[in-house]
N, C-alpha and C positions, 0 to 999 in steps of 0.2 A: 614592489608595491607601486601601484599606479594612482597618482593623485590628480584630480581635476578641480577646476573652479566650481564653486557651488552653483554658479549661474548656469553651468552646463548640465546640471541635473534636471531632467524633465519632471516637473511637478505633477502633471496629470498622471503620468505613468507611475510615479512614486506613490501617489495617493491610491491608485488602483491596486498596486501590489501590496500596500499596507492592508487594504481591505481583504485582498485575496489570501494573504497570510493568516489573518484572523479566521477566515472561512475554512482554510485547510486545518488549522488547529481545532476548530469546532468539530471537524469530522472525528477527531480522536476523543476529545474531551468537550462535550459528553457523548458524541455520536457513537463511536465504537463501544464505549463503556456501557451505554444503555442497550445497544443492539445485542451485545454479547451477554450482558447480565440478565436480559429477559429470556434468553434461550437456555440458560443452565438451570439446574435444580435449586430450589430455595436454599438448601444448606451450603451452596457454593457461590451465592450472589456477592457477598462482601469480598471474597477472595478474587473474584473476577474483576470487580470494579477497582480494587486496590492494585491489582496487577497492571491494569491499563494505566492508572495514574502513575504508579511507581516506574514502570518501564518508560513512559513518556518522559519522566524526570531524568532517568538514567541516560536515555539517548540524547536528550537535550545537552547534557554535559559532555558525553563522548563526542558529539558533533562539534561542540565548542573546542574540545581538546585536540582531536585528530581527524574526525570524519570529514569535515568541510575541506580541510587542506588536502587530504588524500583524494577526495572526489573532484574538487574544482580548482586545482592548480596545475600548471603545465609541468610535466616532467617526462614521463614515458607514455606509450600507448596503453600501458597496463595499469598504471597507478600514478597519482599525483605526488608532489613533493611535500615538504614540511614547512614551507615558508609562510603558510597561513595557520599553522598550528597555534592553538590558544588564541586565535583571532589577533595574533600579535602585529599583523601588518595593517590592521584597520585603524585609520586615523581620521580625526575631524579637527581641523585647525581653524577655529572661528576667526582668529586674528588675520590669518592669511586668506580666509575665505575658500579653503580647499577641503576636499573630502576624498577618501579612498574609494575606488570602484573596482569591480571585477572586469577582466577582459571580456567576459561573456555578457556583461550588461553594463557597459560604460555610461549609460544614461541614468543609472540608479545608484544610490548609496550602497556600498558593498555590505554594510551592516544589515540592510533590508534584504538584499539578495541572499545572504547567508542564512538569515532567519527564515525566509521563504523555503529554501532548500532544507533547512532543519525540520520544518513541519512535514515534509515528505519522508525524511528519514524516520521521524517519530511514528507516523501512521503505518509505514511499511513494517516496522518492527513489532508494533502492537497488534497488527493483523495476525501474527503467528500465534498469539495467545489463544485464539479461538480453537486451535487444533489440540491444545494441551490442557485446557481447563478441566477442573475436577480431579486432577491427579498429579500435576507436576509440583515439585517442591518449590516454594517461593524463592528461596535463596539461589537455587539452580537456575530458575527463570531469569532472575536479575543478572546473574553472571553471564548467562548465555546471551541475553539481550545486549549487554555492554560490548561483548566481544563480536557478536554478529553484526552490529551496526557499523563497526569499524572495519572488520576483516572480510565481510561479505557484501554488505550494502554499499559501502563507499567505493570499492573497486568497480562494482557493476555500474554505479552512477557515473564513474569516470569513463568507463568504456563507451557508454551511450551518449552522455550529455556534454562531456568535455570536448573541446574542439580537436584535441589531438588523441582522443580515445579511439581504439582500433575499430570498434563497431560504428562509431560516428563517421570515421573515414571510409568505412566499407559502404556506407550509405543506408544503414538501417534507420528506419523512421520510428520514433517513439516520442510523440509530442509531450505527453504528461505522465508516462510511467507504466505502459502496458507490460514491458519486460522488466524495467528497473524496479517497479513496485509490485505488480501483481504476479507475474511469473516467479519472480524472486521470492516473495513471501509465500506464495502458494506451494511451491516445490519444497521450500524449507519447512513449511508447516507439515507437509506430508511425511517428510523424513523424521521430524520431531515426533509425530504421532506414532509412526512405526517403531521408533527406537524406545519410546516410553511404554508401548504396549497398550492393550485395551483396558478400558475402565471395568471394574468389577460389575458383572451383570450385563455387559454389553452383548446385545443380540438375544438376550433371554428375558429382559424386562424393559418396559417402556421408560424412557427418560423424558418425563414431561417438562416442557419449558416453564420457567417460573412465572413469566408474564409476557404474553405476546404484545400487550399494550406498550410495555417498555421497548420491546424490539421495534415496534412500529414507530415510536417516537425517535429511536436511534436511527432508523432508516430515513426518516424525514430530515433529520439533521445531517445525515450523510449526503442526501440529495442536495440540500442547500449548500453544504460545504463543497461539494464537488464542482460547483460553478467556479469557485476560487481555484480549485485543483486544476481544472482544465483551462478555463478562460484566463486564469492568472498566469498559466505557463506561456502565454503569448508575451509576457513581460512588458506589455504595453496596453494602453487603453485605446485600442484601434479596432479596425474591422475584423481582423483575425480573432481577437478576443470575443467580439460579439458573435461571430459565427461559431466559435468553439462553445460558447454558452448555449446557443440555440441547439446545436447538434447533440450536446450533452442531454438536454431535456427530452428531445424526441427519441433518442436511443434508449434512455431510461424507460420511457413510456412503452416503447415497442418491446423491450425486454420483459417488463412486467406483464404485458398482455400475452406474449408468446408462451412464457412459463405457465401462466394461469390456464391458457387454453389447452396446452399439452397435458397438464396435471388433471384438468377437468375431464379430458378424454381418457386418460390412462387410469385415473383413480376414482372418477365419478363425481368429483366435487372440486370447486375452486377454493383455495384456502388463503387466509391472510398471509401465512408464512410463505406460501408459494408466490404471491404477488410481490411481497417484499424481497424475496430472493431473486426473482426475475428482474426487479428494479435494479438491484445491486449488480446483477450480471450484465445488464445493459450498460450501466455506468462503467463497469470494469472494461468491457470490450471497446467502448468508444474512446477510452482514455488515450491509447496510443495514436488514434486517428483524428482526434478532435480538431486539430489545426490544419488538417489536410483534406477533409472530405466535404462534399456537398450534403444538403439535408437528406436527399433521397438515399444516399449511401449510408448515412447514419441510421436511418430507419431500418435498412436491410441488415446492418451490423447488429442492431438491437434485437431484431426478430430472430436472427440466427443465434445470437448469444443466449437468449432465453432458453431456446431448445438445447443448446450445447451444455449450458450450466445445469439444467434439469437432468440431463443424461449424466453429467459428471457427479452430481450429488446423489444419484440413485443407482443406476446400473453400474457405472464405473466404480463407485464407492464399494458396492457389494463385491465386485470382482477383485478389487484390490485387497479387501479384507482388513483395511486399516481403520482404526477408530479415530478418524479426523472429526473431533467432537462437533464442531459447528460448521463443517463443510468449507473450510478455508480453501483447500485445494479444488474442491468441486466447483466453487463459484469463482474465486480469485485466480486460481491456477489455470483452470480450463478457460475461464473468461478472458484472462490475459493472453493465453496462447491463441485463442480464436481471434481476439481483437487485433493482435499483432499481425497475424497472417492476413486477416481481412483488410487491414490497412493497405496492403499492397494491391488488393483488388479494387478498392474504392477510392484510393487517393487520386485527387485531381491535380494534375501538374500545374494548372493555372493558380491553384492555391498553395500547393506544397513547394513549388519552384523546382522540384526534382522529380525524376521518375523513381517509383518504388518497385521493387521486384520481390516476388515470393521467396526466391532463394536467399536474398539478403535478410529478409524478415525471419526466415526459417533458421538461418545461421545464428542470428541474434537470440532467438528463443532457445535454441539448443545450447548455445554457449552459456547463457544465463542459467538455464535449468541444470546443466551439468556442474557448473561452478557452485551454484547455490546448494545443490544436493551434497556434493563432496565437502564443501566448507562446513555445512551444518553437521554432517556426520562426524567430521573430525573434531569440531568444537564440542559436541555432546560426548564424544568418546573421552576427550581430555578432561572435561568437567566431571564426568563420572568417576574419574580417578580421585578427584578431590572431595566430592560429596555426592550423595545419592540424588538421582534425577527425580524419583517418585517419592511421594509421601508413603507412610506405612499403610498396610491394609486397614488397620483400625482407624487411622486418621481419615482415610477415604470413606469408610462407612459412616463415621461421625459427621463428616462434612468438613471442608477446609476452612469454613468461616470460624467455627469454634476451635478446631484443632490447631490452626496456624495463627489466627488473629484474635481469638477470644472475643469475637463479636458475632452477632447474628442479625439476619434480616427478619424482623417480626411482622 
């Protein structure tokens, strides 16, 4: 445990990270909740929203118990230790004027740093919900989320963001979570969707979104929250944070327009869902590069991400044949892979301070994808021994709102 004098804590940086933490939490509640709820059928709206809230609550506690310690304490190149389990090492001694800090952010109270990182663990796990909505048993989802946040997310975060993590030492660049958040969640979502199987009627009947207005509001909240996600990852109220905020906006705009134009050309009409999806794709792709690229590079990343994510959510999805309900892999997985690799092409040494290589980025993406896929498959296989992963056929027909929660969206 490292204690410092309260006077050593940077008040401006602390204030900025307090705001950033709230913004990242806003991305999940209500951002993801509204975004996903608008895309499912009316009979599954309540289930989708309660799943996001409940998983967020579960992961908040698993992070407190084990996740933070396994991710952000020194031990081995593969996994952290247990010295910060249950936040037991965090102290504030008002009489002595001291507070505990993390070795990764010694200018901030550790309680705040741990909370900021918790917000990342929460949104990463809740992203997976989008691939399994309308058919996964609620109890199985909660158990999976608790185990996944500790056994899959925490090790990956340690590899990339802890100073002694093996991908960190390799030189892989991931400013705010291209591999840790988006590749990790996207690949896990694909595996979950494949192991659960398709929804009844998939490919034979149209699954109309409940409310694109809700989805648009959710996307707007995600955009606003993403400023805390990317700019907050500078851990300081400085020029890097300001640049990260700027490139986040321009990449999102470029992604929205490129998806819209491709869709307009391919399908003959620009759609609201296309603009929103491209916006998210641009945000996903700029995430690993936000603190390392100039504005021009961010525009290029956003433009390419919009096209890549459109391809991932259409052609690639059809070829894979997996019912990834809300295109979590197509947007987050493909966008995270594209952004991680493009980071090497557009990173500016004057900003990043190091040289990025495509090989290092490729190793990071591959390692995270393989570990995430294997870990997810093992967890679901074990859980399936204890309880069913899917609801019954009749429950799916009736809708999960009534059959699981005895509530409905009127």
